[in-house]
Each structure stands twice: as C-alpha cells, then as structure tokens.
C-alpha positions in Angstrom: 81.9 124.5 104.0 79.2 124.3 106.7 79.6 121.9 109.6 77.0 119.3 110.7 74.1 120.7 112.7 71.2 119.2 114.5 68.4 119.7 112.0 70.6 118.0 109.3 71.1 115.0 111.5 67.4 114.8 112.5 66.4 114.8 108.8 68.9 112.1 108.1 67.6 109.9 110.8 63.9 110.5 109.9 64.7 109.6 106.3 66.2 106.4 107.5 63.1 105.1 109.2 62.8 101.3 108.4 60.3 100.2 105.8 57.1 98.4 106.9 57.6 94.7 107.2 56.3 92.4 104.5 53.0 90.6 105.0 52.8 88.0 107.7 53.3 84.5 106.5 55.9 85.2 103.7 58.8 82.7 103.8 61.7 84.3 105.8 64.1 84.6 102.8 61.4 86.1 100.5 60.4 88.5 103.3 64.0 89.6 103.7 64.7 90.0 100.0 61.5 92.1 99.6 62.8 94.8 102.0 65.9 95.6 99.9 65.1 98.7 98.0 67.4 100.8 95.8 65.7 104.1 96.7 66.2 103.5 100.4 69.8 102.6 99.9 70.2 105.9 98.0 68.7 107.9 100.9 71.2 106.3 103.3 74.1 106.9 101.0 73.2 110.5 100.3 73.6 111.1 104.0 76.7 109.0 104.5 78.5 110.7 101.5 77.2 114.2 102.3 79.6 117.1 102.3 78.7 117.8 106.0 80.4 114.6 107.0 83.6 115.8 105.3 84.8 112.4 104.1 84.5 110.4 107.3 88.2 110.4 108.1 89.4 108.3 111.0 89.1 110.0 113.6 86.9 113.0 112.8 83.6 114.6 113.7 82.1 113.5 110.5 83.0 109.9 111.1 81.6 110.0 114.6 78.3 111.3 113.2 78.3 108.4 110.7 78.9 105.9 113.6 75.9 107.3 115.5 73.7 107.2 112.5 74.6 103.5 112.1 74.1 102.9 115.8 70.6 104.5 115.7 69.5 102.3 112.9 70.7 99.2 114.7 68.8 100.2 117.8 65.6 100.9 115.8 65.8 97.6 114.0 66.1 95.6 117.3 69.8 94.5 117.0 71.6 93.8 120.2 74.8 95.7 121.1 77.6 93.8 119.4 80.5 95.1 121.5 79.7 93.9 125.0 76.9 96.1 126.3 77.6 98.8 123.6 77.3 99.2 119.9 80.6 101.0 119.6 83.8 98.9 119.8 86.6 101.3 120.8 90.3 100.8 120.1 93.2 103.1 120.9 95.0 105.4 118.5 97.3 108.4 118.8 96.0 111.8 117.8 98.4 114.4 116.5 97.8 118.1 116.0 100.2 120.8 115.3 101.0 123.3 118.0 100.2 126.7 116.5 102.8 128.4 118.6 105.5 126.1 117.2 105.0 127.0 113.6 107.7 129.1 112.0 109.7 129.5 108.8 112.7 131.6 107.7 113.4 132.5 104.1 116.9 133.5 103.1 117.2 135.2 99.8 119.7 137.6 98.1 121.8 137.7 101.3 118.8 138.7 103.5 116.8 136.6 105.9 113.2 137.2 107.1 110.6 135.4 109.1 107.5 134.1 107.3 104.1 134.2 109.0 102.0 131.0 109.0 98.6 131.7 107.6 99.7 134.9 105.8 102.9 133.8 103.9 102.4 130.1 103.9 100.2 127.3 105.2 101.1 123.8 106.4 99.1 121.3 104.3 98.0 117.7 104.7 98.6 115.0 107.3 101.9 113.7 106.1 103.9 115.7 108.6 101.8 116.4 111.7 104.9 115.7 113.9 108.0 117.5 115.1 110.0 118.7 112.2 113.0 121.0 111.4 113.4 121.1 107.6 115.6 123.2 105.5 117.0 123.3 102.0 117.3 125.3 98.8 114.3 125.8 96.5 114.1 124.2 93.0 111.3 125.0 90.6 109.4 121.8 89.6 107.0 123.2 87.0 103.7 121.3 87.2 105.3 118.4 89.1 105.4 116.1 86.0 108.2 113.6 85.6 110.0 115.6 83.0 109.9 118.6 85.3 111.5 116.7 88.1 114.2 115.3 85.7 115.1 118.8 84.5 116.6 119.8 87.8 118.1 118.4 91.0 115.4 118.3 93.7 117.4 116.1 96.0 118.1 117.9 99.2 115.9 120.9 98.2 112.3 122.0 98.5 110.5 121.4 95.2 108.2 124.3 94.2 105.4 123.4 91.9 102.4 125.2 90.4 99.2 123.6 91.7 96.1 123.5 89.6 94.0 121.0 91.6 96.2 117.9 91.2 96.0 115.1 93.7 98.5 116.0 96.4 99.7 112.4 96.8 100.5 112.2 93.1 102.7 115.3 93.5 104.3 114.5 96.8 105.2 110.9 96.2 107.4 111.5 93.1 109.0 114.5 94.8 109.8 112.4 97.8 111.3 109.7 95.6 113.4 112.3 93.8 114.9 113.2 97.2 113.2 116.5 97.8 113.0 117.5 101.5 109.5 118.9 101.0 106.9 120.3 98.6 105.9 123.9 98.0 102.7 124.7 96.3 102.1 127.9 94.2 98.9 128.9 92.6 98.9 128.1 88.9 97.9 131.4 87.2 96.7 129.5 84.1 94.2 127.5 86.2 90.7 128.8 87.1 91.0 128.1 90.8 91.2 130.0 94.0 94.6 131.0 95.5 96.3 127.9 96.9 96.8 129.5 100.3 93.1 130.1 100.6 92.2 126.6 99.3 94.3 124.9 102.0 93.5 127.2 104.9 93.0 125.1 108.0 94.1 121.9 106.3 97.4 121.4 108.1 96.5 119.4 111.2 95.5 122.5 113.2 91.8 121.4 113.2 90.8 117.8 112.9 93.5 115.6 114.4 95.7 113.3 112.4 95.8 109.8 113.8 98.1 106.8 113.8 98.3 103.4 115.2 99.9 103.6 118.7 103.7 103.8 118.4 104.1 101.1 121.1 102.5 98.6 118.7 103.8 99.8 115.4 106.1 96.8 114.9 108.6 98.9 112.9 109.6 102.4 112.0 107.1 104.9 110.7 107.7 106.3 107.3 109.7 109.6 107.7 107.4 112.7 107.4 107.3 114.8 104.2 106.2 118.4 104.6 104.0 120.2 102.2 103.5 124.0 102.3 101.1 126.2 100.3 102.5 129.6 99.5 100.8 133.0 99.3 100.6 134.3 95.7 102.9 137.2 96.8 105.6 134.9 98.1 105.3 132.6 95.1 105.6 135.5 92.7 108.7 136.7 94.5 110.4 133.3 94.2 109.4 132.8 90.6 110.3 136.3 89.4 111.8 136.1 85.9 109.7 133.1 84.9 112.3 130.4 85.5 112.2 127.1 83.6 111.4 123.8 85.3 114.5 122.5 87.0 115.9 125.9 87.8 117.5 126.4 91.2 115.9 129.5 92.8 117.8 132.0 94.8 116.3 131.0 98.1 116.8 128.8 101.2 113.8 127.9 103.3 113.9 126.7 106.9 110.6 125.5 108.3 109.8 124.4 111.9 106.8 122.7 113.6 106.0 120.6 116.7 103.1 118.3 117.4 100.9 117.6 120.4 100.3 113.9 120.8 97.3 112.6 122.8 95.5 109.2 123.0 92.2 109.0 121.2 89.7 106.2 120.7 88.5 105.1 117.2 85.1 103.3 116.8 83.8 100.2 115.0 80.0 99.9 115.0 78.8 96.4 115.9 75.3 95.0 115.9 74.5 91.4 117.0 71.6 89.4 115.5 71.4 86.4 117.8 70.6 83.0 116.4 67.6 80.9 117.4 69.1 77.4 117.2 70.4 76.2 120.7 73.0 74.1 118.9 74.2 76.7 116.4 73.6 80.1 117.9 77.1 80.4 119.2 78.5 80.2 115.7 78.7 83.8 114.5 78.9 84.9 110.8 80.6 88.2 110.5 79.4 90.7 107.8 81.8 93.6 107.5 82.3 96.9 105.6 84.4 99.9 106.4 82.6 103.2 106.9 85.6 105.5 106.9 87.1 107.3 103.9 90.0 109.7 103.4 88.4 112.9 104.8 88.9 116.4 103.4 91.8 118.7 102.5 90.9 122.3 102.9 87.7 122.9 100.8 88.2 119.7 98.9 86.0 116.9 100.3 86.5 113.3 99.4 82.9 112.1 99.9 83.7 108.4 99.4 80.3 107.5 98.0 81.4 104.2 96.4 84.5 103.8 98.7 82.9 102.7 100.9 79.5 104.5 101.3 78.2 101.7 99.0 79.3 98.9 101.3 78.3 100.9 104.4 74.7 101.4 103.2 74.6 97.9 101.7 75.2 96.6 105.2 72.4 98.8 106.5 70.1 97.2 103.9 71.3 93.8 105.1 70.3 94.8 108.6 66.8 95.7 107.5 66.6 92.4 105.6 67.5 90.5 108.8 64.9 92.3 110.8 62.3 91.1 108.3 63.8 87.6 108.2 63.8 87.1 111.9 66.4 85.1 113.8 68.5 82.8 111.7 69.8 79.5 113.2 73.3 81.0 113.5 74.1 84.4 114.9 75.2 87.3 112.7 77.4 90.2 113.7 77.3 93.3 111.5 80.6 95.2 111.9 81.3 98.6 110.3 85.0 99.1 110.8 86.9 102.4 110.8 90.5 103.0 109.9 90.5 100.8 106.7 91.9 103.6 104.6 94.7 104.0 107.2 95.8 100.4 107.1 92.9 98.1 108.1 93.1 99.4 111.7 89.5 98.7 112.8 89.4 95.1 111.6 92.9 94.6 112.9 91.9 95.8 116.4 88.8 93.6 116.4 90.6 90.5 115.1 93.3 90.9 117.8 90.8 91.3 120.6 87.4 89.9 119.4 84.5 91.0 121.6 81.6 88.5 121.5 79.2 87.1 124.2 80.8 84.3 126.2 80.7 81.0 124.3 80.3 82.6 120.9 82.9 82.3 118.2 83.3 83.7 114.6 83.0 81.1 111.9 83.1 83.1 108.6 83.3 86.7 107.3 81.7 88.3 104.2 83.2 91.7 103.5 81.8 94.2 101.0 83.7 97.2 99.7 83.1 99.4 96.7 80.0 97.7 95.3 78.2 100.5 93.5 80.0 101.3 90.2 81.1 99.8 86.9 78.9 97.6 84.6 75.8 96.2 86.2 76.9 92.6 85.9 80.5 93.2 87.0 81.4 91.8 90.4 84.7 90.4 91.7 85.5 88.0 94.5 88.5 86.8 96.5 89.6 84.2 97.4 89.1 82.7 93.9 89.8 79.1 93.1 93.3 80.1 92.2 94.0 81.6 95.7 95.6 79.6 98.4 92.9 80.7 100.8 90.1 79.5 98.6 87.2 78.1 100.5 83.6 76.8 99.9 82.2 80.2 101.1 83.2 81.6 97.7 81.2 78.8 96.1 78.1 79.6 98.0 78.5 83.3 97.2 78.9 82.5 93.5 75.8 80.5 93.4 73.8 83.2 95.1 75.3 86.0 92.9 74.1 84.2 89.8 70.5 84.5 91.0 71.0 88.3 91.2 72.3 89.1 87.8 76.1 88.4 88.4 76.6 85.3 86.2 80.3 85.0 86.6 82.4 86.6 89.4 85.8 87.8 88.4 88.9 87.4 90.5 89.8 90.0 93.1 92.8 88.1 94.4 95.1 91.1 93.7 93.0 92.9 96.4 93.4 90.1 99.0 95.4 92.3 101.4 93.6 95.6 100.7 90.4 95.3 102.6 89.2 94.1 106.0 88.6 90.4 105.2 92.4 90.0 105.3 92.4 90.8 109.1 89.4 88.6 109.8 91.2 85.8 108.0 93.8 85.9 110.7 91.2 84.4 113.0 91.6 81.2 111.0 88.1 81.4 109.5 87.0 81.3 105.9 86.4 84.8 104.4 85.0 86.2 101.2 85.3 89.7 99.7 82.8 91.1 97.2 84.1 94.1 95.2 82.8 95.8 92.0 86.2 97.2 90.9 88.0 100.5 90.8 87.1 103.4 88.6 88.3 106.9 87.6 86.8 108.5 90.7 88.7 106.2 93.1 90.1 108.3 96.0 89.1 111.5 94.3 86.6 114.2 95.3 84.5 113.1 92.4 83.4 109.9 94.1 79.9 111.2 94.8 76.5 109.8 95.4 75.0 110.9 92.0 77.3 108.4 90.2 76.2 105.3 92.1 74.3 102.4 90.6 71.8 101.8 93.4 70.2 98.8 91.8 73.6 97.2 91.7 74.0 97.7 95.4 70.5 96.2 95.9 71.5 93.1 94.0 74.7 92.7 95.9 72.8 93.0 99.2 70.3 90.4 98.0 73.3 88.2 97.2 74.6 88.5 100.7 71.2 87.8 102.2 70.8 84.7 100.1 74.3 83.6 101.2 73.4 84.0 104.8 70.3 82.0 104.3 72.3 79.2 102.6 74.8 79.1 105.5 72.1 77.9 108.0 72.5 74.1 107.3 73.6 71.8 110.2 77.1 71.3 108.8 78.9 74.5 107.9 82.0 72.9 106.5 83.4 75.6 104.3 87.0 74.3 103.8 87.7 73.1 100.2 87.6 69.4 99.7 91.0 67.6 99.1 92.1 68.2 95.6 90.1 71.4 95.1 
C-alpha cells in the first residue's frame, strides 16, 4: 500500500477549504446551521478514512497527518490555539518496537532441531507482544480456530496452529488465550482465496510503526501478559500439517520463539481549538466538544479505515467548527478537542482531564462527545446519560429537544456505553457530560468500515443538533444538574 505523500496532502487540504459565509444579517444560529453540508462532510471523511492514513493508530504517521489536517482547518477558520500557545496537546506514552536482531525461533521435530529465519519461515504478527518474550511449547492443530476445534484437543501449554482465511485476529487469539495456549500460529487456508499468510502479515509485527502503551510508571496495575502470534510460511505449515491431522491433534513439534523490544518515550497528540466567548461575565465558562480521531490502524495489508469509528465524529466536529465560524463568538467559550488513544483505553481524554490546559481563569462547564454518528437508520440516535443513569443531567434534556428538530424524535439509551468513550473521562472533572452515538453495526472494528457506507445526511443532522445545543447553552444560568426528584 502506498504511503502518504505531499500531493495527496495538498489535495486534501485544498478540498477542505471552508465554504463562503452566509449572507450578512442572517441570525447567528441560522447562519451557522446553513454552513453544515453533507457533501463537505463527505469530502473531509474521505480524506480522514483514506487508505493512505492506515487507520490512524495511536501513535502512527497516519494519525499525525490527520492531526495536522485538523490543525490546518482550525487555523484557517480563525480558532485560537487550544493547548496553551499550540493546537496540539501532547501527553507522554511509551513506544515499543521489536529489535530485529533479537528475533529467533527454534523448531524441534522428529528428534532434530533447527533455527527458523524471521521473514522467511515465520513472521511476528500484531501488537499483542511487542515486548521481551521467551515462549516455548508443543504444537496442537486448532483447525479454523472455532470453539469445537479448541475443545477437540488440549491447547493449554502449547502453541495453537490454525488455518487463517481472513478471520479477525482478536477473535482467534482471545479464545486461544483463554484455552491456555502459549501463543497462536497462523497457516494459510488452502481453501480460501487469499494470499499466503506470511506475505499478508509482512511488516506487521512491530518492526515498523511503534506499538504504544500508557507509561508503566502510571499504569496503576499490572499489564495483561503478552500473547504472541506468528504467521508461518506455506512450506513450514505444510511440514507441520503433513498427513492432514484432525483438529485437536498434537503435532510432532516443539517451538521455542524469542524476541526483545526497544522501549522509548513518545508523545501522543490531542488537537485543540478554542473559540473564545464574547460575554465578559461568561467567557471563562468553557463548553467542551469532543470526538476521538484515532482508530485501530492496520495489520499488514489490511487497513481498518474507521470511517464511522470515528471518522464520522471527527468530521462532524470539523463541521461544527465551520458552523461556529459562521455564528461568530458565543457568550461562552467553546473548546473543540479531538482526542487520540480512545481505542487504546481513553488515553487522550484521560490525559487532558488529569491536566486540563486552558487560559488562566477559564474552566470547563460541560462536555458533548460524539462517536460513531454515521450509520444505522436515519432516525436512530442514542444518548447517555439517560434519565435512568445516575449521572443524568439537564444537558441531556437540552440535546433531546434539539435532536427532535433534526429528525431524531426519540433518543434511545446508550447507558451501556457510558465507560466506552471519552465523555467518561471528562465526567471526572465533575461537569455534566452528554454522549451522542448512532449504534454499532456489522462493520464495527472491521476493515469494511469504509467511507462509502456512511449516511452523510445523518452526520449533518447530528452536527446541527450539536450547534443548536450550543446555542441553547448561552443563557445566563447554565444550571444543568437535574432538579431534586428527577
């Protein structure tokens, strides 16, 4: 897959030029709503979810390109830097890459032992085990990795060898791990119309883009133990599976695999743009609007574009930025914050909530978070906290009233997702929060979550809902706590 290059970036930025402002004299809210255009949201999202950005993993080159795209738009629209004197709020992570010189594996079979060569006989896969490891065990055939295949043998203490035909790796590795396997071996499925597994995962083992983690010094507990995954060459797989064994069969092999990681500090980036308020009495009250712009990256030649998750929220927030530029200063200030690391564990919002960075005297008073707003039925939209949630607040009421004006007559409950997106971290600030979400679908966290499947008019209407809500939050009294008895 080709890597990002300058002409591609220039085309993206030129396509993102802001629309002409509405005619002078239009009421601010109507002027703002008039700027929200489904076609322009699509042009942004087709860039953010492009293959060249390789799934915007935290931290990766593709994500850094996305951050600079967002920053350029904020600058062009006249937003002030929202992270001190910068638009990029940096927070520390640890970067891990495998040391190529450390990679080695020994296969013992039929009383003989030989060294395997990384890249020729096998390939380290995935980010689950970019760390120091010394793993060994027998080899058990796991068929296609289905539950009945695992139950047919005894994977505990052994490597589990499965035929891979494009299955989600997490869905293979997690059951194998729970069954007690020491690691997962992938062999090309001859019945599948796919390229050899070794070629597919070439370069996907932490030897290129770094794998990152929250700093060990602030983990607050033990990391989950690593689980190695190796792709095997067709020749090695054929040797191990000679005689066409049944699932569950113990193979005449013992594999010992070794690796070591290089650990370095790295900075991740949230993108922050401040739209200062105009009212001397209220401008220090800041309404946060948040969306995560990261996704889960790529694995070899498979790219997880993340068009809905969360290209939809990312580009929806860009459309809000354009609407604010047309509206002009509100009475209160607004901070747009695109956070990274959401897919890793809400890292970017956690970092900001632990160390908020606002101009002196300013304080956050509410957060509206949008995530996955571009799929499912046109009228389907969910919210948390709902009236049944212990964090319910009047902000939800305001959002519901505004949503009804944009074709969302009744918001469903997203309370089961309370802890799964960034509003949960902003709630730690003691402010009311509200999360808008259109629901999961069959393409969630799959490479099929692409820009051609997005309902852009739905994003447009969610954006207009957010703009209406901001306008409604400009009254003198912003009391959003529920009344007693609510």
